[in-house]
NUVEX-230209 format. One record per residue (C-alpha): residue number from 1; residue in one letter; x, y, z. Coordinates in pm, whole numbers, plus 32768, in hexadecimal, padded with zeros to 4 digits. Layout:
! NUVEX-230209
(atom NUM, 'A', (X, Y, Z))
...
This chain:
! NUVEX-230209
(atom 1, 'X', (6022, 30B2, 051A))
(atom 2, 'X', (6079, 318B, 0668))
(atom 3, 'X', (5FC9, 32BA, 0648))
(atom 4, 'X', (60AB, 33F2, 06CB))
(atom 5, 'X', (5FF0, 3511, 0742))
(atom 6, 'X', (60BA, 3686, 0752))
(atom 7, 'X', (6055, 3737, 0890))
(atom 8, 'X', (60B3, 389F, 0872))
(atom 9, 'X', (6085, 38C3, 09EB))
(atom 10, 'X', (607B, 3A58, 0AA2))
(atom 11, 'X', (60DD, 39BA, 0BFF))
(atom 12, 'X', (60CE, 388C, 0CD4))
(atom 13, 'X', (6005, 38C9, 0E53))
(atom 14, 'X', (6072, 3787, 0F15))
(atom 15, 'X', (5F60, 372C, 1066))
(atom 16, 'X', (5F6D, 369C, 1147))
(atom 17, 'X', (6141, 3661, 1186))
(atom 18, 'X', (60EE, 35F5, 12EC))
(atom 19, 'X', (621A, 367C, 13E3))
(atom 20, 'X', (6337, 3693, 12A9))
(atom 21, 'X', (6444, 36EE, 13F6))
(atom 22, 'X', (63F0, 3572, 14AB))
(atom 23, 'X', (6347, 3481, 13AC))
(atom 24, 'X', (6421, 33CF, 12B0))
(atom 25, 'X', (6312, 33A6, 11C7))
(atom 26, 'X', (62C1, 3520, 1195))
(atom 27, 'X', (6456, 3559, 1174))
(atom 28, 'X', (6424, 3448, 100D))
(atom 29, 'X', (62CF, 3517, 0FD7))
(atom 30, 'X', (6336, 360F, 0FBF))
(atom 31, 'X', (6471, 35F2, 0F39))
(atom 32, 'X', (6380, 355A, 0E19))
(atom 33, 'X', (62EB, 36CF, 0E20))
(atom 34, 'X', (6407, 3765, 0DF2))
(atom 35, 'X', (647F, 36AB, 0C94))
(atom 36, 'X', (62DA, 36F7, 0C23))
(atom 37, 'X', (6338, 387B, 0C58))
(atom 38, 'X', (64A4, 383C, 0B89))
(atom 39, 'X', (63D4, 3765, 0A9F))
(atom 40, 'X', (62D5, 3870, 0A29))
(atom 41, 'X', (6386, 3961, 0AAD))
(atom 42, 'X', (627E, 3A27, 0B65))
(atom 43, 'X', (628F, 3AA8, 0D06))
(atom 44, 'X', (621D, 3991, 0DAF))
(atom 45, 'X', (615B, 39F1, 0ECC))
(atom 46, 'X', (60D2, 3958, 1045))
(atom 47, 'X', (5FEA, 38E6, 1140))
(atom 48, 'X', (5FC1, 381F, 1267))
(atom 49, 'X', (5F04, 387C, 13AE))
(atom 50, 'X', (5FF5, 37F2, 1460))
(atom 51, 'X', (610D, 3886, 13CB))
(atom 52, 'X', (6206, 393E, 1500))
(atom 53, 'X', (62F1, 39FF, 151A))
(atom 54, 'X', (63FE, 391C, 14AF))
(atom 55, 'X', (635E, 3892, 13A7))
(atom 56, 'X', (62F3, 3A1B, 130B))
(atom 57, 'X', (64B4, 3A35, 1300))
(atom 58, 'X', (64A3, 3924, 1236))
(atom 59, 'X', (63C6, 3974, 1146))
(atom 60, 'X', (6468, 3AEA, 1104))
(atom 61, 'X', (6599, 3A50, 10FA))
(atom 62, 'X', (6565, 395F, 0FDF))
(atom 63, 'X', (6476, 3AB0, 0F4C))
(atom 64, 'X', (633A, 3A6C, 0FA1))
(atom 65, 'X', (625D, 3B41, 1012))
(atom 66, 'X', (6138, 3B0A, 10CC))
(atom 67, 'X', (600C, 3AFE, 1046))
(atom 68, 'X', (5E7B, 3AF5, 10F2))
(atom 69, 'X', (5D83, 39EE, 10A8))
(atom 70, 'X', (5C9B, 39DE, 0FCE))
(atom 71, 'X', (5D48, 3A0D, 0EA4))
(atom 72, 'X', (5D84, 3B95, 0EC0))
(atom 73, 'X', (5D00, 3C92, 0DF5))
(atom 74, 'X', (5E36, 3CFE, 0D5C))
(atom 75, 'X', (5E7C, 3BCB, 0C86))
(atom 76, 'X', (5CBF, 3BC3, 0C01))
(atom 77, 'X', (5D80, 3BD7, 0A91))
(atom 78, 'X', (5E5A, 3ADE, 0AB5))
(atom 79, 'X', (5E8B, 3988, 0A3F))
(atom 80, 'X', (5EEE, 38D5, 0B8C))
(atom 81, 'X', (5F75, 379B, 0BDF))
(atom 82, 'X', (5F0F, 374D, 0D85))
(atom 83, 'X', (5FED, 3662, 0DE8))
(atom 84, 'X', (5F27, 35C9, 0F3E))
(atom 85, 'X', (5FD7, 3450, 0F68))
(atom 86, 'X', (5F34, 33CA, 10FB))
(atom 87, 'X', (5DE6, 34DC, 10F5))
(atom 88, 'X', (5CC0, 347C, 117E))
(atom 89, 'X', (5B97, 348D, 10BE))
(atom 90, 'X', (5B05, 3627, 117E))
(atom 91, 'X', (5C54, 36BD, 10DB))
(atom 92, 'X', (5B85, 3613, 0F8A))
(atom 93, 'X', (5A3C, 3695, 0FE2))
(atom 94, 'X', (5AB9, 37D6, 103E))
(atom 95, 'X', (5B4E, 3821, 0ECF))
(atom 96, 'X', (5A1D, 38BC, 0E65))
(atom 97, 'X', (5A91, 386D, 0D5B))
(atom 98, 'X', (5979, 392F, 0C79))
(atom 99, 'X', (58B0, 39CB, 0D88))
(atom 100, 'X', (5984, 3AAD, 0E02))
(atom 101, 'X', (5A7C, 3B4D, 0CA8))
(atom 102, 'X', (5943, 3AF1, 0B8B))
(atom 103, 'X', (59E7, 3AEC, 0A39))
(atom 104, 'X', (5B4B, 3B87, 0AAA))
(atom 105, 'X', (5BC7, 3A53, 0B15))
(atom 106, 'X', (5C54, 3A0E, 09F1))
(atom 107, 'X', (5CE1, 3882, 0A57))
(atom 108, 'X', (5D36, 37D7, 0B49))
(atom 109, 'X', (5E58, 368B, 0B3A))
(atom 110, 'X', (5DCA, 35DC, 0CAD))
(atom 111, 'X', (5F2E, 34C1, 0D2E))
(atom 112, 'X', (5EBB, 3462, 0E76))
(atom 113, 'X', (5E18, 32F5, 0EFB))
(atom 114, 'X', (5D28, 3280, 0E25))
(atom 115, 'X', (5BBA, 32BA, 0F13))
(atom 116, 'X', (5A48, 3296, 0ECF))
(atom 117, 'X', (599D, 32F7, 0D97))
(atom 118, 'X', (58E1, 3408, 0E64))
(atom 119, 'X', (59DE, 34D4, 0EF6))
(atom 120, 'X', (5A19, 3500, 0DD8))
(atom 121, 'X', (5976, 360C, 0D22))
(atom 122, 'X', (58A1, 3581, 0BB2))
(atom 123, 'X', (5991, 3649, 0AED))
(atom 124, 'X', (5AA1, 3564, 0B4B))
(atom 125, 'X', (5B29, 3496, 0A59))
(atom 126, 'X', (5BE4, 3398, 0AF7))
(atom 127, 'X', (5D30, 32FF, 0A5D))
(atom 128, 'X', (5DAF, 3170, 0AF6))
(atom 129, 'X', (5EDA, 317E, 0BB5))
(atom 130, 'X', (6017, 3206, 0B59))
(atom 131, 'X', (611A, 3132, 0B9E))
(atom 132, 'X', (6233, 3188, 0C73))
(atom 133, 'X', (6339, 309E, 0CE1))
(atom 134, 'X', (63E7, 3128, 0E06))
(atom 135, 'X', (64DA, 30F8, 0F33))
(atom 136, 'X', (63F9, 30CB, 1042))
(atom 137, 'X', (624B, 3032, 0FD1))
(atom 138, 'X', (61BE, 310E, 10D1))
(atom 139, 'X', (6232, 3269, 1051))
(atom 140, 'X', (614C, 3254, 0F09))
(atom 141, 'X', (6074, 3111, 0F6E))
(atom 142, 'X', (5F08, 3179, 0EB0))
(atom 143, 'X', (5F18, 3241, 0DDE))
(atom 144, 'X', (5EA0, 32E6, 0CE1))
(atom 145, 'X', (5EAD, 33F4, 0BA3))
(atom 146, 'X', (5D16, 34C6, 0B64))
(atom 147, 'X', (5CEC, 357A, 0ABE))
(atom 148, 'X', (5B8D, 36A0, 0AE0))
(atom 149, 'X', (5B5D, 37B9, 09EE))
(atom 150, 'X', (5A3E, 385F, 09C3))
(atom 151, 'X', (593D, 3895, 08C1))
(atom 152, 'X', (59A3, 393C, 0793))
């Protein structure tokens, strides 16, 4: 029997999309992030230190807001879906999901590439690999869904 979850996501935040104006992989990932925002009926935010003015123009045209890293303080009381395909381990470690936010960050869903266990906080619950049948095998290879929940 397949167990189903209902997600009540308030915001999708994308980290590490890459150079959207120059990378077909980044363009595909942005398209999926936009679909997530539409499916959850929420805002989509993005941050990557390598975004240039062309990338920012594309994001603005798609109604994607440029945000900061780590998670902007305004979203601490929200249920957040972090879309992080192909991010390096340091990005995961620097999220500081509990140390920085204390009890204010409710729940965080992370869709990203698998890192080693020490790259995630102790409260992260690992879910099995989420299969995505996609036309290109280099866009979402080795991606998993993670759930991070603070003590209640």
